[in-house]
C-alpha positions in Angstrom: -36.8 -95.5 -174.1 -37.0 -93.9 -177.6 -34.8 -91.0 -176.5 -32.1 -93.4 -175.2 -32.2 -95.3 -178.6 -31.6 -92.1 -180.5 -28.8 -91.0 -178.3 -27.1 -94.4 -178.0 -24.8 -93.9 -181.0 -23.6 -90.6 -179.6 -23.1 -92.1 -176.2 -21.1 -95.0 -177.7 -18.8 -92.7 -179.6 -18.2 -90.6 -176.5 -17.4 -93.7 -174.4 -15.1 -95.0 -177.1 -13.2 -91.8 -177.2 -13.0 -91.6 -173.4 -11.8 -95.2 -172.9 -9.4 -95.2 -175.8 -7.6 -92.3 -174.2 -8.1 -90.2 -177.3 -8.3 -86.5 -177.2 -9.8 -84.0 -179.6 -6.7 -81.9 -179.0 -3.4 -83.4 -180.1 -0.9 -84.0 -177.3 2.3 -81.8 -177.2 5.3 -83.4 -178.9 8.5 -83.6 -176.9 11.5 -81.8 -178.3 14.2 -82.3 -175.7 14.5 -84.1 -172.4 17.2 -83.2 -169.8 17.9 -85.7 -167.0 20.3 -85.2 -164.1 21.3 -87.1 -161.0 22.9 -85.5 -157.9 24.1 -86.6 -154.5 25.2 -84.5 -151.5 24.3 -81.3 -153.5 26.5 -82.1 -156.4 25.4 -83.1 -159.9 27.4 -86.0 -161.2 25.7 -87.1 -164.4 23.5 -85.2 -166.9 21.8 -86.3 -170.1 20.3 -84.5 -173.0 18.0 -86.4 -175.4 17.1 -84.3 -178.4 14.2 -86.1 -180.1 13.7 -83.5 -182.8 17.3 -83.6 -184.1 17.7 -87.3 -183.1 20.8 -86.8 -180.9 21.9 -88.1 -177.5 24.3 -86.2 -175.3 25.9 -86.9 -171.9 27.9 -85.1 -169.2 29.7 -87.1 -166.5 31.1 -84.7 -164.0 34.8 -85.2 -163.4 36.1 -85.1 -159.9 38.3 -82.1 -158.8 40.7 -83.1 -156.0 41.5 -79.5 -155.3 37.9 -78.4 -155.1 36.9 -81.8 -153.5 33.8 -81.9 -155.6 32.4 -82.7 -159.0 33.1 -80.1 -161.7 29.7 -78.7 -162.9 28.8 -78.6 -166.6 29.5 -75.3 -168.4 26.1 -74.5 -169.9 27.6 -71.6 -171.9 30.1 -74.0 -173.7 29.6 -75.5 -177.1 26.7 -78.0 -177.0 25.8 -76.7 -173.5 28.8 -78.6 -172.2 27.5 -82.0 -173.2 29.5 -84.6 -175.0 27.9 -86.3 -178.1 27.1 -90.0 -177.6 25.1 -91.1 -180.6 22.4 -90.4 -183.1 19.0 -91.8 -182.3 17.0 -94.0 -184.7 13.6 -92.6 -185.9 11.8 -95.9 -185.2 13.1 -95.9 -181.6 12.1 -92.3 -181.1 8.5 -93.1 -182.3 8.4 -96.1 -179.9 9.7 -93.9 -177.1 7.2 -91.1 -177.7 4.4 -93.7 -177.6 5.6 -95.2 -174.4 6.2 -91.8 -172.8 2.6 -90.9 -173.6 1.3 -94.3 -172.5 3.3 -94.3 -169.2 2.4 -90.7 -168.5 5.9 -89.2 -168.4 4.6 -85.7 -169.0 2.1 -86.2 -166.1 4.7 -87.0 -163.5 4.3 -84.7 -160.4 6.6 -81.7 -160.0 8.2 -83.1 -156.8 8.3 -86.6 -155.3 9.2 -86.7 -151.6 9.3 -89.5 -149.1 6.2 -90.1 -147.0 6.4 -89.1 -143.4 8.7 -91.5 -141.7 9.8 -92.9 -145.1 13.3 -93.6 -146.3 15.3 -90.5 -147.1 18.2 -90.8 -149.6 20.8 -88.2 -150.4 20.5 -89.0 -154.1 18.2 -86.9 -156.2 16.9 -87.0 -159.8 15.6 -84.2 -162.0 13.9 -84.4 -165.4 13.0 -81.4 -167.6 10.9 -81.8 -170.7 10.9 -79.1 -173.4 8.0 -79.4 -175.9 8.1 -78.3 -179.5 6.0 -75.2 -178.7 8.6 -74.1 -176.1 6.6 -75.0 -173.0 8.5 -77.0 -170.3 7.6 -79.5 -167.6 9.8 -80.5 -164.7 9.7 -83.4 -162.3 12.2 -84.3 -159.5 12.5 -86.2 -156.4 14.6 -88.0 -153.8 16.1 -91.2 -155.0 13.9 -93.1 -152.5 10.7 -91.7 -154.1 9.9 -92.5 -157.7 6.8 -92.2 -159.9 4.8 -95.3 -160.3 5.8 -95.7 -163.9 9.6 -95.1 -163.2 10.6 -98.7 -164.1 8.6 -98.7 -167.3 10.2 -95.4 -168.4 13.6 -96.7 -167.2 13.3 -99.4 -169.9 11.9 -97.0 -172.5 14.9 -94.6 -172.0 17.4 -97.6 -172.1 15.8 -98.9 -175.4 16.0 -95.4 -176.9 19.6 -94.5 -175.9 21.2 -97.8 -175.0 22.2 -96.2 -171.7 21.1 -96.7 -168.1 20.1 -93.0 -167.6 17.3 -93.0 -165.0 19.2 -94.8 -162.4 22.9 -94.2 -162.7 24.8 -96.3 -160.2 28.2 -94.9 -161.1 29.1 -91.9 -158.9 31.9 -89.6 -159.5 32.7 -89.9 -155.8 33.9 -93.5 -156.4 35.7 -93.2 -159.7 
């Protein structure tokens, strides 16, 4: 009993750290997030969210009648082929970083696929996260399979950018 009383403060500290989600190692900070949506093998919308430089970029693939497909983004072009949308506010970036950590954005699996016998959609999504240290993390999936915190991150991205970027209902095929 005496041993337990002496170790109780240490046990309480360890439990507090564990349940608070704290880590002795600071989490990696996100530098840039790339998001793209594709359908029938063609990418029709892409987004670049540069948290470090507080910039939001977009590429909506135009339709080529002669190629009968969306025109892909030219990654070698100025600004990687993206069009500038807006500057991001520091307070919104901080709120987004907090929500991304809380909702586990960087812990999403590499690939989400439908369960056996589940709905299969032709639409796909892809997210690439680049951290300040240069490391990357990617996650992708069929539009019918989404991470559990997708809707929470959907709202967080919309609050950050003012755009509906996780689920883009506009398709270049219809416009």
